[in-house]
All heavy atoms as an XYZ file, in Angstrom:
833
protein
N      18.746    113.986   -222.947
C      19.615    114.466   -221.897
C      19.613    113.517   -220.696
O      20.652    113.119   -220.222
C      19.199    115.870   -221.487
C      20.066    116.460   -220.430
S      19.627    118.186   -220.234
C      20.564    118.568   -218.818
N      18.436    113.170   -220.202
C      18.329    112.253   -219.070
C      17.573    111.011   -219.497
O      16.462    110.765   -219.083
C      17.604    112.916   -217.893
C      18.322    114.090   -217.321
C      17.891    115.382   -217.559
C      19.449    113.907   -216.550
C      18.559    116.464   -217.032
C      20.124    114.982   -216.018
C      19.681    116.260   -216.262
N      18.175    110.209   -220.313
C      17.533    109.016   -220.839
C      17.902    107.795   -220.004
O      19.058    107.604   -219.647
C      17.964    108.796   -222.293
O      17.484    107.557   -222.753
N      16.929    106.977   -219.697
C      17.187    105.745   -218.958
C      17.995    104.754   -219.784
O      18.716    103.942   -219.253
C      15.870    105.087   -218.546
C      15.124    105.837   -217.494
C      13.867    105.094   -217.126
C      13.069    105.854   -216.094
N      11.833    105.181   -215.733
N      17.853    104.819   -221.115
C      18.527    103.887   -222.001
C      19.970    104.270   -222.265
O      20.752    103.466   -222.740
C      17.782    103.780   -223.336
C      16.379    103.235   -223.148
O      16.176    102.461   -222.194
O      15.506    103.592   -223.953
N      20.324    105.492   -221.982
C      21.662    105.981   -222.301
C      22.691    105.432   -221.328
O      22.535    105.523   -220.126
C      21.684    107.506   -222.261
O      23.010    107.959   -222.425
N      23.744    104.854   -221.865
C      24.852    104.365   -221.052
C      26.015    105.343   -221.114
O      27.067    105.082   -220.567
C      25.321    102.990   -221.540
C      24.287    101.912   -221.366
C      24.078    101.576   -219.920
C      23.076    100.447   -219.790
N      22.731    100.153   -218.446
N      25.832    106.468   -221.795
C      26.899    107.463   -221.903
C      27.220    107.998   -220.518
O      26.342    108.325   -219.735
C      26.461    108.604   -222.823
N      28.481    108.045   -220.216
C      28.915    108.554   -218.922
C      28.858    107.514   -217.824
O      29.217    107.774   -216.691
N      28.384    106.329   -218.140
C      28.342    105.265   -217.150
C      29.767    104.872   -216.786
O      30.613    104.710   -217.633
C      27.602    104.050   -217.699
O      27.611    103.023   -216.755
N      30.011    104.723   -215.489
C      31.369    104.442   -215.036
C      31.317    103.430   -213.908
O      30.688    103.658   -212.892
C      32.021    105.751   -214.566
C      33.483    105.573   -214.261
O      33.986    104.461   -214.176
N      34.168    106.678   -214.095
N      31.986    102.290   -214.074
C      32.000    101.265   -213.053
C      32.748    101.720   -211.798
O      32.569    101.155   -210.743
C      32.628     99.972   -213.584
C      31.889     99.341   -214.742
C      30.518     98.897   -214.385
N      30.567     97.719   -213.539
C      29.535     97.242   -212.903
N      28.384     97.815   -212.982
N      29.659     96.178   -212.146
N      33.608    102.745   -211.901
C      34.320    103.218   -210.715
C      33.361    103.832   -209.709
O      33.638    103.870   -208.518
C      35.415    104.218   -211.088
O      34.840    105.409   -211.588
N      32.207    104.292   -210.176
C      31.201    104.832   -209.259
C      30.676    103.735   -208.344
O      30.232    103.996   -207.235
C      30.065    105.474   -210.037
N      30.722    102.469   -208.814
C      30.292    101.352   -207.989
C      31.237    101.130   -206.812
O      30.896    100.467   -205.859
C      30.228    100.060   -208.820
C      29.144    100.120   -209.879
O      28.231    100.952   -209.746
O      29.231     99.327   -210.839
N      32.437    101.653   -206.898
C      33.424    101.448   -205.848
C      33.385    102.538   -204.773
O      34.152    102.498   -203.833
C      34.822    101.372   -206.456
C      35.008    100.059   -207.204
C      36.379     99.931   -207.777
N      36.186     99.858   -209.229
C      36.934    100.430   -210.131
N      37.972    101.112   -209.779
N      36.664    100.313   -211.400
N      32.503    103.512   -204.921
C      32.363    104.549   -203.910
C      31.597    103.953   -202.735
O      30.496    103.435   -202.905
C      31.609    105.771   -204.480
C      31.366    106.800   -203.398
C      32.373    106.371   -205.643
N      32.165    103.994   -201.521
C      31.483    103.347   -200.390
C      30.277    104.146   -199.900
O      30.226    105.368   -200.024
C      32.564    103.301   -199.312
C      33.449    104.464   -199.624
C      33.441    104.567   -201.136
N      29.312    103.432   -199.358
C      28.237    104.079   -198.616
C      28.813    104.385   -197.246
O      29.469    103.534   -196.644
C      27.041    103.142   -198.483
O      26.539    102.803   -199.759
N      28.578    105.600   -196.750
C      29.229    106.034   -195.511
C      28.199    106.340   -194.434
O      27.232    107.066   -194.674
C      30.109    107.278   -195.760
C      31.218    106.935   -196.759
C      30.699    107.796   -194.450
C      32.061    108.112   -197.175
N      28.440    105.764   -193.260
C      27.696    106.139   -192.057
C      28.596    107.131   -191.336
O      29.615    106.756   -190.760
C      27.403    104.902   -191.174
C      26.720    105.327   -189.882
C      26.559    103.883   -191.930
N      28.233    108.416   -191.418
C      29.103    109.479   -190.899
C      29.196    109.452   -189.375
O      28.358    108.847   -188.705
C      28.612    110.840   -191.377
O      27.380    111.155   -190.759
N      30.216    110.124   -188.822
C      30.421    110.102   -187.365
C      29.221    110.597   -186.557
O      29.004    110.148   -185.439
C      31.618    111.021   -187.154
C      32.344    111.022   -188.452
C      31.277    110.859   -189.503
N      28.425    111.479   -187.120
C      27.287    112.030   -186.377
C      26.008    111.208   -186.578
O      24.968    111.557   -186.037
C      27.031    113.471   -186.830
O      26.715    113.496   -188.209
N      26.095    110.104   -187.333
C      24.914    109.309   -187.652
C      24.839    108.051   -186.798
O      25.826    107.345   -186.620
C      24.937    108.914   -189.135
C      23.706    108.193   -189.680
C      22.454    109.060   -189.532
C      23.928    107.846   -191.144
N      23.630    107.775   -186.289
C      23.356    106.559   -185.531
C      22.277    105.797   -186.283
O      21.182    106.314   -186.495
C      22.882    106.905   -184.120
C      22.552    105.701   -183.282
C      22.003    106.114   -181.911
N      21.747    104.938   -181.120
C      22.576    104.440   -180.213
N      23.717    105.053   -179.977
N      22.265    103.357   -179.538
N      22.602    104.562   -186.711
C      21.675    103.747   -187.485
C      21.202    102.580   -186.626
O      22.019    101.873   -186.045
C      22.354    103.197   -188.763
C      21.419    102.258   -189.507
C      22.804    104.332   -189.660
N      19.875    102.403   -186.556
C      19.291    101.254   -185.880
C      18.566    100.448   -186.947
O      17.571    100.909   -187.489
C      18.312    101.685   -184.773
O      19.006    102.510   -183.849
C      17.747    100.486   -184.048
N      19.117     99.293   -187.263
C      18.564     98.453   -188.319
C      19.689     97.833   -189.119
O      20.856     98.206   -188.978
N      19.347     96.901   -189.970
C      20.344     96.182   -190.756
C      20.794     97.011   -191.961
O      19.998     97.743   -192.556
C      19.781     94.852   -191.249
C      19.402     93.925   -190.107
O      19.887     94.141   -188.977
O      18.630     92.979   -190.347
N      22.072     96.860   -192.330
C      22.617     97.478   -193.529
C      22.980     96.366   -194.500
O      23.704     95.439   -194.130
C      23.875     98.292   -193.216
C      23.739     99.484   -192.280
C      25.096    100.142   -192.075
C      22.752    100.486   -192.835
N      22.499     96.458   -195.736
C      22.795     95.464   -196.761
C      23.228     96.192   -198.021
O      22.530     97.095   -198.491
C      21.550     94.584   -197.067
C      21.866     93.580   -198.157
C      21.072     93.880   -195.815
N      24.397     95.806   -198.554
C      24.916     96.440   -199.761
C      25.681     95.423   -200.592
O      26.382     94.569   -200.047
C      25.839     97.606   -199.391
O      26.449     98.145   -200.550
N      25.563     95.529   -201.907
C      26.374     94.719   -202.811
C      27.746     95.342   -202.990
O      28.633     94.744   -203.578
C      25.704     94.590   -204.184
C      24.448     93.735   -204.128
O      24.352     92.874   -203.233
O      23.567     93.934   -204.983
N      27.910     96.553   -202.479
C      29.171     97.282   -202.618
C      29.894     97.414   -201.295
O      29.859     96.528   -200.447
N      30.525     98.563   -201.117
C      31.349     98.832   -199.939
C      30.609     99.736   -198.962
O      29.875    100.639   -199.368
C      32.658     99.508   -200.358
C      33.439     98.683   -201.369
O      33.185     97.466   -201.460
O      34.289     99.256   -202.058
N      30.833     99.492   -197.672
C      30.274    100.334   -196.614
C      31.413    100.772   -195.710
O      32.265     99.967   -195.332
C      29.212     99.587   -195.773
C      28.022     99.173   -196.643
C      28.750    100.445   -194.598
C      26.969     98.354   -195.902
N      31.403    102.048   -195.357
C      32.358    102.583   -194.388
C      31.555    103.136   -193.219
O      30.713    104.008   -193.398
C      33.200    103.691   -195.009
C      34.162    104.333   -194.026
C      35.027    105.387   -194.695
O      35.418    105.241   -195.845
N      35.309    106.454   -193.968
N      31.824    102.605   -192.026
C      31.117    103.054   -190.826
C      32.061    103.957   -190.035
O      33.112    103.509   -189.569
C      30.647    101.863   -189.961
C      29.987    102.361   -188.683
C      29.703    100.969   -190.748
N      31.674    105.211   -189.909
C      32.397    106.172   -189.082
C      31.586    106.525   -187.839
O      32.094    107.165   -186.928
C      32.692    107.450   -189.874
C      33.629    107.210   -191.048
O      34.416    106.252   -191.000
O      33.560    107.989   -192.022
N      30.307    106.113   -187.813
C      29.406    106.412   -186.714
C      29.047    105.171   -185.921
O      29.910    104.373   -185.563
N      27.729    104.977   -185.679
C      27.235    103.878   -184.839
C      26.159    103.110   -185.588
O      25.220    103.713   -186.105
C      26.660    104.454   -183.542
C      26.160    103.411   -182.584
C      26.998    102.869   -181.631
C      24.839    102.981   -182.643
C      26.536    101.908   -180.747
C      24.365    102.017   -181.759
C      25.221    101.483   -180.812
N      26.297    101.794   -185.636
C      25.286    100.931   -186.262
C      24.873     99.871   -185.258
O      25.716     99.154   -184.730
C      25.821    100.253   -187.542
C      24.791     99.274   -188.101
C      26.192    101.283   -188.591
N      23.569     99.786   -184.993
C      23.025     98.715   -184.174
C      22.150     97.869   -185.080
O      21.010     98.239   -185.379
C      22.217     99.254   -182.998
C      21.763     98.160   -182.066
C      21.199     98.694   -180.757
O      21.147     99.919   -180.567
O      20.823     97.859   -179.924
N      22.734     96.786   -185.576
C      22.051     95.903   -186.513
C      23.090     95.122   -187.290
O      24.289     95.403   -187.223
N      22.639     94.156   -188.043
C      23.547     93.334   -188.834
C      23.993     94.090   -190.079
O      23.243     94.908   -190.620
C      22.857     92.029   -189.241
C      22.460     91.177   -188.044
O      23.010     91.408   -186.940
O      21.605     90.296   -188.209
N      25.219     93.811   -190.523
C      25.782     94.482   -191.697
C      26.254     93.429   -192.687
O      26.997     92.520   -192.330
C      26.954     95.408   -191.312
C      27.502     96.107   -192.547
C      26.535     96.429   -190.263
N      25.828     93.571   -193.937
C      26.248     92.688   -195.018
C      26.726     93.553   -196.177
O      25.993     94.429   -196.640
C      25.074     91.803   -195.453
O      25.443     91.008   -196.557
N      27.966     93.307   -196.636
C      28.538     94.111   -197.717
C      29.666     93.359   -198.389
O      30.133     92.341   -197.884
C      29.063     95.435   -197.159
N      30.114     93.878   -199.526
C      31.288     93.299   -200.178
C      32.510     93.608   -199.321
O      33.265     92.733   -198.950
C      31.450     93.866   -201.586
C      32.687     93.322   -202.299
C      32.807     93.853   -203.701
N      32.827     95.309   -203.687
C      32.535     96.072   -204.730
N      32.200     95.527   -205.872
N      32.581     97.375   -204.630
N      32.704     94.883   -199.015
C      33.803     95.324   -198.153
C      33.232     96.219   -197.070
O      32.443     97.116   -197.356
C      34.863     96.107   -198.959
O      35.381     95.259   -199.981
C      36.000     96.560   -198.067
N      33.642     95.985   -195.828
C      33.191     96.807   -194.707
C      34.404     97.364   -193.987
O      35.313     96.620   -193.619
C      32.355     95.969   -193.724
C      31.923     96.677   -192.441
C      30.996     97.848   -192.745
C      31.263     95.701   -191.489
N      34.409     98.679   -193.807
C      35.452     99.348   -193.042
C      34.810     99.978   -191.817
O      33.862    100.762   -191.949
C      36.143    100.443   -193.882
O      36.699     99.849   -195.052
C      37.242    101.121   -193.083
N      35.320     99.625   -190.642
C      34.844    100.220   -189.389
C      35.972    101.095   -188.879
O      37.013    100.599   -188.440
C      34.457     99.132   -188.372
C      33.377     98.227   -188.981
C      33.981     99.752   -187.067
C      33.191     96.921   -188.272
N      35.776    102.390   -188.968
C      36.821    103.352   -188.646
C      37.048    103.463   -187.150
O      36.188    103.096   -186.339
C      36.450    104.731   -189.199
O      36.261    104.666   -190.587
N      38.199    104.022   -186.795
C      38.516    104.284   -185.388
C      37.444    105.203   -184.818
O      37.075    106.206   -185.433
C      39.894    104.936   -185.291
C      40.392    105.092   -183.883
C      41.825    105.589   -183.812
O      42.514    105.627   -184.853
O      42.246    105.942   -182.701
N      36.896    104.832   -183.661
C      35.846    105.623   -183.028
C      34.439    105.178   -183.419
O      33.466    105.612   -182.830
N      34.318    104.318   -184.415
C      33.018    103.820   -184.865
C      32.656    102.541   -184.118
O      33.530    101.846   -183.602
C      33.048    103.553   -186.365
N      31.350    102.220   -184.096
C      30.877    101.016   -183.401
C      29.836    100.299   -184.233
O      28.944    100.938   -184.799
C      30.256    101.377   -182.028
O      31.229    102.017   -181.226
C      29.739    100.144   -181.314
N      29.943     98.973   -184.293
C      28.914     98.131   -184.898
C      28.510     97.099   -183.861
O      29.350     96.372   -183.337
C      29.424     97.419   -186.177
C      28.381     96.425   -186.675
C      29.758     98.420   -187.266
N      27.196     97.067   -183.542
C      26.640     96.066   -182.637
C      25.710     95.189   -183.457
O      24.589     95.574   -183.749
C      25.858     96.726   -181.496
C      26.725     97.431   -180.497
C      25.910     97.928   -179.316
C      26.828     98.536   -178.285
N      26.088     98.932   -177.073
N      26.226     94.038   -183.884
C      25.449     93.120   -184.702
C      26.388     92.209   -185.473
O      27.607     92.382   -185.454
N      25.821     91.250   -186.168
C      26.603     90.309   -186.962
C      27.074     90.973   -188.248
O      26.377     91.807   -188.823
C      25.769     89.082   -187.290
N      28.272     90.598   -188.675
C      28.857     91.151   -189.898
C      29.146     90.004   -190.853
O      29.758     89.001   -190.470
C      30.159     91.906   -189.582
C      29.860     93.138   -188.726
C      30.901     92.271   -190.861
C      31.099     93.813   -188.181
N      28.713     90.169   -192.110
C      29.033     89.221   -193.173
C      29.545     90.033   -194.354
O      28.854     90.939   -194.839
C      27.807     88.392   -193.598
C      27.292     87.557   -192.426
C      28.152     87.501   -194.788
C      26.020     86.807   -192.712
N      30.779     89.724   -194.797
C      31.373     90.469   -195.909
C      32.481     89.647   -196.550
O      32.936     88.644   -195.975
C      31.933     91.799   -195.414
N      32.912     90.083   -197.721
C      34.080     89.458   -198.331
C      35.336     89.893   -197.578
O      36.209     89.096   -197.292
C      34.217     89.860   -199.806
C      33.114     89.275   -200.674
O      32.483     88.282   -200.259
O      32.870     89.826   -201.761
N      35.400     91.192   -197.266
C      36.561     91.743   -196.573
C      36.096     92.727   -195.501
O      35.226     93.557   -195.761
C      37.477     92.462   -197.565
C      38.733     92.989   -196.939
C      39.699     93.538   -197.964
C      40.979     93.965   -197.260
N      41.988     94.415   -198.208
N      36.680     92.604   -194.310
C      36.342     93.500   -193.204
C      37.623     94.090   -192.639
O      38.577     93.361   -192.353
C      35.582     92.745   -192.076
C      35.278     93.678   -190.915
C      34.305     92.126   -192.609
N      37.641     95.422   -192.492
C      38.749     96.119   -191.851
C      38.194     96.785   -190.593
O      37.298     97.629   -190.687
C      39.346     97.150   -192.802
C      40.083     96.494   -193.966
S      40.450     97.636   -195.297
C      38.856     97.728   -196.092
N      38.725     96.383   -189.447
C      38.213     96.878   -188.171
C      39.263     97.763   -187.513
O      40.370     97.317   -187.222
C      37.847     95.711   -187.222
C      36.859     94.765   -187.901
C      37.277     96.253   -185.909
C      36.615     93.473   -187.137
N      38.896     99.010   -187.287
C      39.730     99.958   -186.558
C      38.990    100.471   -185.316
O      39.582    101.052   -184.433
C      40.117    101.156   -187.435
C      40.802    100.796   -188.741
C      42.196    100.232   -188.497
N      42.861     99.869   -189.731
C      42.946     98.638   -190.213
N      42.388     97.642   -189.574
N      43.585     98.384   -191.322
N      37.668    100.243   -185.286
C      36.822    100.684   -184.185
C      36.363     99.518   -183.337
O      37.111     98.576   -183.109
N      35.084     99.565   -182.907
C      34.539     98.582   -181.980
C      33.480     97.723   -182.663
O      32.616     98.254   -183.361
C      33.922     99.295   -180.757
O      34.927    100.100   -180.142
C      33.381     98.306   -179.749
N      33.554     96.420   -182.432
C      32.553     95.481   -182.948
C      32.077     94.610   -181.805
O      32.876     94.034   -181.074
C      33.141     94.591   -184.070
C      32.144     93.513   -184.473
C      33.536     95.419   -185.277
N      30.743     94.527   -181.647
C      30.111     93.608   -180.698
C      29.244     92.669   -181.526
O      28.138     93.033   -181.913
C      29.229     94.359   -179.692
C      29.970     95.312   -178.824
N      30.717     94.902   -177.745
C      30.094     96.655   -178.880
C      31.270     95.964   -177.165
N      30.895     97.032   -177.840
N      29.768     91.493   -181.857
C      29.013     90.534   -182.657
C      29.948     89.671   -183.472
O      31.154     89.909   -183.535
N      29.379     88.671   -184.102
C      30.171     87.733   -184.900
C      30.551     88.358   -186.234
O      29.735     89.007   -186.880
C      29.375     86.454   -185.143
C      30.123     85.429   -185.967
C      29.379     84.112   -186.042
O      29.278     83.427   -185.037
N      28.863     83.782   -187.204
N      31.800     88.134   -186.640
C      32.306     88.604   -187.928
C      32.582     87.380   -188.800
O      33.334     86.495   -188.407
C      33.605     89.419   -187.749
C      34.165     89.844   -189.100
C      33.375     90.624   -186.846
N      31.965     87.341   -189.979
C      32.189     86.268   -190.936
C      32.654     86.900   -192.238
O      31.907     87.677   -192.847
C      30.903     85.451   -191.184
O      30.417     84.954   -189.926
C      31.163     84.294   -192.125
N      33.898     86.595   -192.639
C      34.446     87.202   -193.850
C      35.580     86.357   -194.401
O      36.210     85.596   -193.667
C      34.951     88.611   -193.556
N      35.840     86.512   -195.699
C      36.988     85.838   -196.300
C      38.274     86.385   -195.705
O      39.152     85.639   -195.308
C      37.000     86.032   -197.818
C      35.872     85.270   -198.498
O      35.428     84.244   -197.938
O      35.442     85.703   -199.574
N      38.386     87.711   -195.639
C      39.590     88.359   -195.108
C      39.191     89.353   -194.031
O      38.305     90.183   -194.244
C      40.345     89.069   -196.221
N      39.842     89.260   -192.877
C      39.577     90.174   -191.765
C      40.896     90.806   -191.346
O      41.884     90.106   -191.108
C      38.942     89.441   -190.554
C      38.675     90.413   -189.420
C      37.661     88.729   -190.972
N      40.902     92.133   -191.266
C      42.071     92.902   -190.847
C      41.687     93.667   -189.581
O      40.840     94.559   -189.626
C      42.487     93.859   -191.962
C      43.706     94.692   -191.617
O      44.358     94.413   -190.589
O      44.011     95.627   -192.373
N      42.280     93.284   -188.452
C      41.974     93.907   -187.164
C      43.128     94.845   -186.820
O      44.253     94.404   -186.590
C      41.783     92.842   -186.061
C      41.415     93.496   -184.746
C      40.719     91.829   -186.478
N      42.846     96.134   -186.788
C      43.874     97.141   -186.534
C      44.184     97.298   -185.059
O      43.463     96.797   -184.185
N      45.233     98.034   -184.772
C      45.705     98.213   -183.391
C      44.704     98.948   -182.504
O      44.711     98.800   -181.296
C      47.061     98.921   -183.376
C      47.046    100.316   -183.936
C      48.427    100.976   -183.874
N      48.368    102.317   -184.413
C      47.866    103.370   -183.783
N      47.390    103.225   -182.569
N      47.823    104.552   -184.357
N      43.810     99.753   -183.091
C      42.823    100.508   -182.313
C      41.499     99.755   -182.177
O      40.552    100.274   -181.600
C      42.555    101.876   -182.972
O      42.126    101.670   -184.319
C      43.805    102.737   -182.960
N      41.438     98.536   -182.704
C      40.190     97.767   -182.715
C      39.880     97.132   -181.367
O      40.782     96.759   -180.618
C      40.266     96.686   -183.790
N      38.569     97.000   -181.114
C      38.055     96.261   -179.962
C      36.954     95.350   -180.505
O      35.938     95.843   -180.984
C      37.471     97.202   -178.916
C      38.508     98.085   -178.263
C      37.845     99.045   -177.273
N      38.837     99.788   -176.549
C      39.339     99.448   -175.369
N      38.913     98.350   -174.780
N      40.237    100.181   -174.786
N      37.189     94.048   -180.432
C      36.238     93.080   -180.977
C      35.745     92.182   -179.853
O      36.532     91.563   -179.146
C      36.880     92.227   -182.094
C      35.876     91.220   -182.637
C      37.416     93.112   -183.214
N      34.421     92.123   -179.708
C      33.799     91.234   -178.738
C      32.866     90.311   -179.514
O      31.746     90.691   -179.859
C      33.015     92.051   -177.710
O      32.368     91.195   -176.803
N      33.379     89.135   -179.863
C      32.620     88.179   -180.654
C      33.569     87.316   -181.459
O      34.762     87.603   -181.559
N      33.043     86.258   -182.026
C      33.857     85.335   -182.802
C      34.154     85.892   -184.187
O      33.354     86.638   -184.749
C      33.138     83.989   -182.944
C      32.963     83.283   -181.614
O      33.644     83.666   -180.641
O      32.148     82.343   -181.554
N      35.307     85.506   -184.725
C      35.690     85.860   -186.091
C      35.852     84.565   -186.879
O      36.659     83.712   -186.514
C      36.993     86.667   -186.131
C      36.824     87.991   -185.381
C      37.425     86.908   -187.574
C      38.094     88.822   -185.308
N      35.064     84.423   -187.933
C      35.156     83.275   -188.827
C      35.754     83.798   -190.128
O      35.212     84.719   -190.730
C      33.767     82.645   -189.057
C      33.178     82.227   -187.710
C      33.858     81.471   -190.024
C      31.716     81.868   -187.765
N      36.869     83.209   -190.562
C      37.661     83.826   -191.630
C      38.389     82.795   -192.480
O      38.538     81.644   -192.082
C      38.703     84.748   -191.001
C      39.625     83.997   -190.085
N      40.751     83.351   -190.535
C      39.561     83.733   -188.762
C      41.362     82.748   -189.523
N      40.649     82.960   -188.426
N      38.870     83.244   -193.639
C      39.833     82.482   -194.430
C      41.225     83.056   -194.205
O      42.198     82.335   -194.104
C      39.486     82.546   -195.920
O      38.283     81.876   -196.173
N      41.295     84.402   -194.132
C      42.547     85.105   -193.853
C      42.306     86.047   -192.682
O      41.289     86.712   -192.622
C      42.983     85.941   -195.056
C      43.270     85.153   -196.299
C      43.592     86.061   -197.479
O      44.001     87.224   -197.260
O      43.422     85.610   -198.609
N      43.271     86.114   -191.759
C      43.130     86.967   -190.582
C      44.436     87.676   -190.298
O      45.499     87.057   -190.276
C      42.715     86.142   -189.363
C      42.585     86.876   -188.030
C      41.506     87.943   -188.089
C      42.303     85.888   -186.910
N      44.352     88.987   -190.073
C      45.502     89.791   -189.700
C      45.127     90.587   -188.457
O      44.091     91.257   -188.437
C      45.858     90.749   -190.846
O      46.804     91.693   -190.421
N      45.961     90.488   -187.419
C      45.703     91.207   -186.167
C      46.942     92.005   -185.808
O      48.019     91.435   -185.605
C      45.363     90.240   -185.011
C      44.167     89.358   -185.384
C      45.083     91.016   -183.735
C      43.884     88.253   -184.398
N      46.792     93.325   -185.713
C      47.907     94.178   -185.331
C      48.082     94.171   -183.820
O      47.118     94.011   -183.064
C      47.680     95.614   -185.808
C      47.740     95.787   -187.307
C      47.540     97.232   -187.739
O      47.489     98.132   -186.875
O      47.421     97.447   -188.946
N      49.307     94.374   -183.394
C      49.618     94.476   -181.973
C      48.849     95.648   -181.375
O      48.814     96.733   -181.945
C      51.125     94.683   -181.801
O      51.436     94.844   -180.445
N      48.207     95.407   -180.229
C      47.441     96.457   -179.559
C      45.944     96.256   -179.671
O      45.181     96.843   -178.921
N      45.507     95.438   -180.613
C      44.081     95.159   -180.770
C      43.577     94.379   -179.559
O      44.294     93.562   -178.996
C      43.837     94.352   -182.045
N      42.341     94.642   -179.169
C      41.717     93.945   -178.045
C      40.627     93.050   -178.594
O      39.720     93.509   -179.287
C      41.153     94.952   -177.033
C      42.281     95.801   -176.448
C      40.379     94.217   -175.939
C      41.804     96.948   -175.599
N      40.735     91.751   -178.286
C      39.766     90.788   -178.792
C      39.245     89.902   -177.671
O      40.017     89.428   -176.853
C      40.409     89.920   -179.882
C      40.767     90.705   -181.122
S      41.339     89.661   -182.451
C      40.089     88.422   -182.514
N      37.927     89.678   -177.677
C      37.285     88.776   -176.738
C      36.364     87.873   -177.541
O      35.245     88.245   -177.869
C      36.492     89.566   -175.707
C      35.826     88.677   -174.671
O      36.226     87.506   -174.556
O      34.911     89.169   -173.984
N      36.879     86.719   -177.929
C      36.115     85.786   -178.754
C      37.054     84.770   -179.375
O      38.261     84.793   -179.147
N      36.492     83.901   -180.181
C      37.264     82.869   -180.845
C      37.501     83.247   -182.299
O      36.676     83.901   -182.917
C      36.540     81.523   -180.790
C      36.414     80.982   -179.414
N      35.323     81.233   -178.631
C      37.241     80.220   -178.680
C      35.478     80.641   -177.450
N      36.641     80.016   -177.458
N      38.635     82.791   -182.829
C      38.951     82.957   -184.247
C      38.933     81.567   -184.858
O      39.631     80.670   -184.388
C      40.324     83.598   -184.434
S      40.434     85.233   -183.722
N      38.112     81.392   -185.897
C      38.008     80.080   -186.547
C      38.251     80.225   -188.034
O      37.694     81.109   -188.671
C      36.627     79.480   -186.332
C      36.387     79.100   -184.890
C      35.059     78.448   -184.744
N      34.033     79.429   -185.121
C      32.751     79.340   -184.796
N      32.330     78.311   -184.124
N      31.888     80.253   -185.155
N      39.092     79.334   -188.550
C      39.394     79.338   -189.978
C      38.312     78.601   -190.718
O      37.789     77.618   -190.294
C      40.761     78.674   -190.203
C      41.208     78.736   -191.620
N      41.608     79.897   -192.206
C      41.311     77.779   -192.550
C      41.955     79.659   -193.454
N      41.780     78.365   -193.679
C-alpha cells in the first residue's frame, strides 16, 4: 500500500504545484527550491527557485535568482533571472539582471536593468 518502490500514482504535475508563503506568514531566512515558489506574505532573505511569483501586497527583501520571476508586489534587492515580468502594482528597489524584461505601465522601479 505505501511502498517506497512503487511508482504507481506518481505524477509529474505534482512537481508543478508551487510552494506558497501565505499572506499571514513572515519568513526570515533563505528560500531554495528546484520548483516554483509563490510569495503572498513577507520574506526577508534570498530566494532561489525555478519560477518565483511575488503577489500584490507581498514583499521580498533579499536577492532573487530564478529562471522566471513575476513581480506584482514589493522587492528590495537584486533580481537575476532569464525572464522578468514586472506588473503595474510592482515596486522594485534594486537592479534587475535579465535576458527578457517586461515592465507594465504604473510599475515603480529604483535600480538598473541590465541585459
